[in-house]
C-alpha positions in Angstrom: 3.1 67.3 29.6 5.2 64.2 30.3 5.2 64.7 34.1 1.4 65.3 34.0 0.9 62.1 31.9 3.0 60.1 34.3 0.9 61.2 37.3 -2.2 59.4 35.9 -3.2 55.8 36.4 -3.4 55.2 32.6 -2.0 57.0 29.6 -3.7 56.7 26.2 -2.3 57.9 23.0 -4.3 57.8 19.7 -2.9 58.6 16.3 -4.0 58.0 12.7 -0.5 57.2 11.7 1.7 54.2 12.1 1.7 53.0 15.8 5.2 51.6 15.8 7.7 54.5 16.2 4.8 57.0 16.4 3.8 59.6 19.0 2.8 57.1 21.6 6.0 55.2 21.6 7.9 58.5 21.6 5.9 59.6 24.7 6.8 56.4 26.6 10.5 56.7 25.7 10.5 60.4 26.7 8.8 59.6 30.1 11.4 56.9 30.8 14.3 59.4 30.3 13.1 62.1 32.6 14.5 61.8 36.1 11.6 63.6 37.8 9.1 61.0 36.5 8.2 58.3 39.1 9.1 54.8 38.1 7.6 52.5 37.2 5.6 54.4 34.6 1.8 54.1 34.5 0.4 51.7 31.9 0.3 53.2 28.4 -2.3 52.2 25.8 -0.9 53.2 22.4 -3.5 53.2 19.6 -2.6 53.7 16.0 -2.3 52.1 12.6 -0.5 48.8 12.5 2.6 48.4 10.4 1.0 46.3 7.7 -0.7 46.8 4.4 -4.1 48.5 4.8 -6.5 48.0 1.8 -7.8 51.3 0.3 -11.1 52.6 1.4 -12.9 55.6 2.9 -10.8 57.0 5.8 -13.7 56.7 8.3 -14.2 53.1 7.3 -10.5 52.3 7.7 -10.3 53.9 11.1 -13.4 52.1 12.2 -12.0 48.8 11.0 -8.8 49.5 13.0 -10.7 50.5 16.1 -9.6 54.1 15.8 -13.0 55.6 15.6 -15.0 56.8 18.7 -16.5 53.4 19.6 -13.2 51.6 19.0 -11.2 54.0 21.1 -13.9 53.8 23.9 -13.6 50.0 23.8 -9.8 50.0 23.9 -9.8 52.4 26.9 -12.4 50.5 28.7 -10.4 47.3 28.3 -7.2 49.0 29.4 -8.9 50.3 32.5 -10.3 46.9 33.3 -6.9 45.3 32.8 -5.3 47.8 35.1 -8.0 47.4 37.7 -7.5 43.6 37.6 -3.8 44.0 38.0 -4.1 46.3 41.0 -6.5 43.9 42.7 -4.0 41.1 42.3 -1.2 43.2 43.9 
């Protein structure tokens, strides 16, 4: 899975848990440690819950507010792809 992820132009991880120290950051660290992974790594967009107080509410409302619902994820991925496209055009 790590080698497959590293072969793509953008890696996106999404979790409904804390972003810092979560699955996305673990994935990046694991890819860095594998010798067969080409370096530099592809850009990685790690989406998850911020490490701050989140007021109570309905789970779907909280995820929407955090951008972790379908439209929020689509927006984040579109922005990440645009950023990467712009970076490649400047190279």
